C-alpha positions as CSV (number, residue, x, y, z in Angstrom):
1,M,114.9,38.7,-102.8
2,S,118.3,36.5,-103.7
3,I,121.1,35.8,-101.1
4,K,124.2,34.4,-102.0
5,I,125.9,31.9,-100.0
6,E,129.8,32.1,-99.5
7,R,130.4,29.5,-97.7
8,K,130.0,25.9,-98.1
9,I,126.3,24.2,-96.5
10,V,127.0,21.7,-93.9
11,A,123.7,21.2,-92.4
12,F,119.8,22.6,-93.0
13,E,116.7,22.8,-91.5
14,V,113.5,23.7,-92.8
15,G,111.7,26.4,-90.4
16,S,108.7,29.0,-90.9
17,P,108.4,32.6,-89.6
18,A,106.7,33.5,-86.7
19,G,103.0,34.6,-87.5
20,T,102.8,32.9,-90.9
21,S,99.6,30.6,-91.3
22,E,99.2,26.8,-92.6
23,I,99.2,27.2,-96.6
24,T,96.3,25.1,-97.7
25,V,96.4,24.3,-101.6
26,P,92.9,23.8,-103.0
27,G,91.9,20.2,-103.7
28,A,94.6,18.6,-101.6
29,L,93.7,15.6,-99.1
30,R,94.4,16.2,-95.4
31,P,94.9,13.3,-93.4
32,A,92.1,11.8,-91.8
33,P,91.9,12.3,-88.1
34,E,92.9,9.5,-85.7
35,R,90.1,7.7,-84.7
36,R,89.9,5.9,-81.1
37,A,87.2,3.4,-80.2
38,D,85.3,4.5,-77.0
39,I,85.4,1.6,-75.3
40,I,83.4,1.9,-71.5
41,Q,84.7,-0.2,-68.7
42,M,82.6,-0.9,-65.8
43,H,83.1,2.1,-63.2
44,E,81.0,3.3,-60.9
45,K,79.7,6.0,-62.8
46,V,78.2,4.3,-65.3
47,E,74.2,4.4,-65.0
48,R,71.9,1.8,-64.4
49,P,69.7,1.1,-68.2
50,E,66.1,0.6,-67.6
51,I,66.7,-3.3,-68.8
52,L,69.0,-5.9,-67.2
53,L,69.7,-9.1,-68.2
54,G,69.2,-11.2,-64.8
55,S,69.9,-14.9,-63.7
56,T,68.5,-16.5,-60.7
57,Y,70.1,-19.1,-59.0
58,K,68.0,-21.7,-56.3
59,I,70.3,-22.4,-53.3
60,K,68.5,-25.2,-51.0
61,T,69.7,-26.3,-47.8
62,P,69.1,-28.7,-45.1
63,L,69.6,-25.6,-42.8
64,S,66.1,-24.4,-43.9
65,E,62.6,-25.6,-45.2
66,H,62.9,-22.3,-47.5
67,A,65.0,-22.2,-50.4
68,L,67.1,-19.2,-51.0
69,Y,67.1,-17.2,-54.6
70,V,69.8,-15.6,-55.9
71,T,69.4,-13.1,-58.9
72,I,72.1,-11.6,-60.4
73,N,71.6,-8.5,-63.2
74,D,74.0,-7.9,-65.4
75,I,74.8,-4.6,-67.5
76,L,76.1,-4.8,-71.2
77,L,78.7,-2.8,-72.2
78,N,79.5,-1.8,-75.8
79,Q,76.2,-3.5,-77.3
80,G,76.6,-4.4,-80.7
81,T,80.5,-3.6,-80.8
82,E,83.6,-6.0,-80.8
83,H,84.2,-5.0,-77.4
84,E,80.6,-6.1,-76.2
85,L,81.0,-7.2,-72.6
86,R,78.3,-8.4,-70.0
87,R,79.5,-7.4,-66.2
88,P,77.3,-8.1,-63.2
89,F,75.4,-4.7,-62.1
90,E,73.3,-5.8,-58.9
91,I,72.5,-8.8,-56.8
92,F,69.2,-9.5,-54.9
93,I,68.7,-12.3,-52.5
94,N,65.1,-13.6,-51.8
95,S,63.6,-15.9,-49.5
96,K,60.5,-17.1,-47.1
97,N,62.8,-17.3,-44.3
98,M,63.0,-14.2,-42.7
99,D,65.8,-15.0,-39.7
100,H,68.5,-13.6,-42.0
101,F,66.8,-10.8,-43.1
102,Q,68.9,-8.2,-41.9
103,W,72.6,-9.3,-43.2
104,I,71.1,-10.7,-46.3
105,V,70.0,-7.3,-47.5
106,A,73.5,-6.2,-46.0
107,L,75.4,-8.7,-48.1
108,T,73.6,-7.7,-51.3
109,R,74.1,-3.8,-51.0
110,I,78.0,-4.6,-50.3
111,I,77.9,-7.2,-53.2
112,S,76.2,-4.7,-55.9
113,A,78.5,-1.6,-54.6
114,V,81.5,-4.1,-55.8
115,F,79.8,-5.0,-58.9
116,R,79.4,-1.4,-59.7
117,K,82.9,-0.2,-58.9
118,G,84.1,-2.3,-61.7
119,G,87.8,-3.7,-62.2
120,D,88.2,-7.3,-61.3
121,V,85.2,-8.6,-59.1
122,T,85.9,-12.2,-59.2
123,F,88.0,-11.9,-55.8
124,M,84.4,-11.7,-54.2
125,V,83.8,-15.6,-55.0
126,D,87.1,-16.6,-52.4
127,E,86.1,-14.0,-50.2
128,L,82.7,-15.6,-49.6
129,R,83.7,-19.2,-50.2
130,S,86.0,-18.7,-47.4
131,V,83.5,-17.9,-44.7
132,F,82.6,-20.8,-42.0
133,D,79.8,-21.3,-40.2
134,P,80.9,-21.5,-36.3
135,R,77.8,-23.9,-35.7
136,G,79.2,-26.1,-38.8
137,G,78.5,-26.6,-42.7
138,Y,76.5,-29.1,-44.4
139,F,76.7,-31.5,-47.3
140,K,75.1,-30.7,-50.8
141,K,73.2,-33.3,-52.8
142,G,76.2,-35.4,-54.5
143,G,78.2,-35.1,-51.8
144,R,79.7,-31.5,-51.9
145,Y,80.4,-29.8,-48.4
146,M,79.6,-26.1,-48.1
147,P,81.3,-24.5,-45.0
148,S,78.5,-21.7,-45.2
149,L,75.4,-20.4,-46.7
150,V,77.3,-17.6,-47.8
151,A,80.0,-19.8,-49.2
152,E,76.9,-21.6,-51.2
153,I,76.1,-17.8,-52.3
154,G,79.8,-17.1,-53.2
155,D,79.5,-20.7,-55.6
156,A,76.4,-19.4,-57.5
157,I,78.4,-15.9,-58.2
158,E,81.5,-18.0,-59.2
159,S,78.6,-20.2,-61.5
160,H,77.5,-16.7,-62.7
161,M,80.7,-15.3,-63.4
162,K,81.7,-18.7,-65.4
163,M,78.3,-18.6,-67.5
164,I,79.1,-14.9,-68.6
165,G,82.7,-15.4,-69.3
166,M,84.5,-13.5,-66.5
167,I,85.9,-17.0,-64.9
168,S,87.2,-19.3,-67.2
169,A,85.4,-22.8,-66.8
170,D,88.1,-24.7,-68.7
171,T,89.5,-28.0,-66.9
172,D,92.9,-28.8,-66.9
173,E,92.7,-31.8,-69.9
174,H,95.6,-34.0,-68.1
175,L,93.8,-33.5,-64.4
176,A,90.6,-34.5,-66.1
177,D,92.0,-37.6,-67.5
178,Y,93.8,-38.6,-64.1
179,T,90.8,-38.2,-62.6
180,A,89.0,-40.4,-64.7
181,V,91.2,-43.2,-64.8
182,K,91.5,-43.0,-61.1
183,R,87.4,-43.4,-61.2
184,R,87.7,-46.5,-63.6
185,Q,89.7,-48.2,-61.2
186,L,87.8,-47.9,-58.4
187,A,84.7,-49.1,-60.5
188,A,86.7,-52.2,-61.4
189,R,87.6,-53.1,-57.7
190,S,83.7,-52.8,-56.5
191,A,81.5,-53.1,-59.0
192,T,78.5,-53.1,-56.5
193,Q,78.2,-50.1,-54.7
194,A,74.9,-50.3,-52.8
195,G,75.0,-47.2,-50.5
196,A,76.2,-44.6,-52.9
197,A,72.5,-43.5,-53.7
198,E,72.6,-39.8,-53.1
199,T,76.2,-39.6,-54.5
200,D,78.6,-40.4,-57.5
201,F,81.5,-41.3,-54.7
202,P,81.9,-44.6,-52.6
203,P,80.1,-44.2,-48.9
204,E,83.5,-44.4,-47.3
205,A,84.9,-41.5,-49.1
206,Q,86.5,-38.9,-47.1
207,L,86.0,-34.9,-47.4
208,C,88.5,-33.4,-49.7
209,L,90.0,-30.2,-48.1
210,A,90.3,-28.8,-52.0
211,C,87.1,-29.2,-53.2
212,Y,85.0,-29.6,-50.2
213,T,83.5,-32.9,-52.1
214,Q,83.1,-36.1,-50.2
215,A,85.0,-37.6,-52.8
216,V,89.3,-38.8,-51.3
217,V,89.5,-42.4,-51.3
218,L,92.7,-44.8,-51.3
219,L,94.3,-45.7,-54.2
220,D,97.5,-47.6,-54.7
221,G,98.6,-46.4,-51.5
222,C,97.6,-42.8,-51.9
223,L,94.8,-40.4,-50.7
224,T,93.4,-39.7,-54.1
225,C,90.1,-36.9,-55.0
226,L,87.7,-38.7,-57.2
227,N,86.1,-34.9,-57.9
228,C,89.0,-32.7,-58.6
229,G,92.1,-34.9,-59.0
230,D,93.8,-33.5,-55.7
231,S,96.6,-36.3,-54.0
232,K,98.3,-36.5,-51.4
233,C,101.4,-38.2,-53.3
234,G,101.6,-35.0,-55.8
């Protein structure tokens, strides 16, 4: 049926009558459906696989004759794809010393629950490292001060997160160069340091409140940390 148009055409649109179906042409190519990568992120509903990747860290403190062994097991997400991620799934702490058994078990369960929750779990490092023992901390081999045993467990978790790439292990190159220069200046000033057997820093060094290392010395009239580069002069 033909329709005669009496007036000028000023606009038009394509419409389809109601109830009609799409016309298919034999041999015509249809657009491929959009494919989205099914990326699995860490969340509390991720089931534990049969095998997990684990790393164990030894913690030996002067507070006890028995060492602590911190084991962190990781789950591998999106294995074999470009989105492959290694994320902590659970933590275990073992020792022959049973004095702290209750709080160690509670700590492992809470940390494991936070790991399985997903998201940014790196905040656990700062939370654990900010715990101070009211009886006082201790110095590790190398001169680094640990405010508590819990803080050293946080250090072990930080080392693990750096290993799997959750925390960047890169250091400021300018700060590293500055610290190296200050170390060379100190070495040139005092060539013999007979008293520094257990540490790389002079025995008269003070405690750095930024990195908890006994490495703060007076250089050029300014207190400077030879370990992290922290300076009171900016």
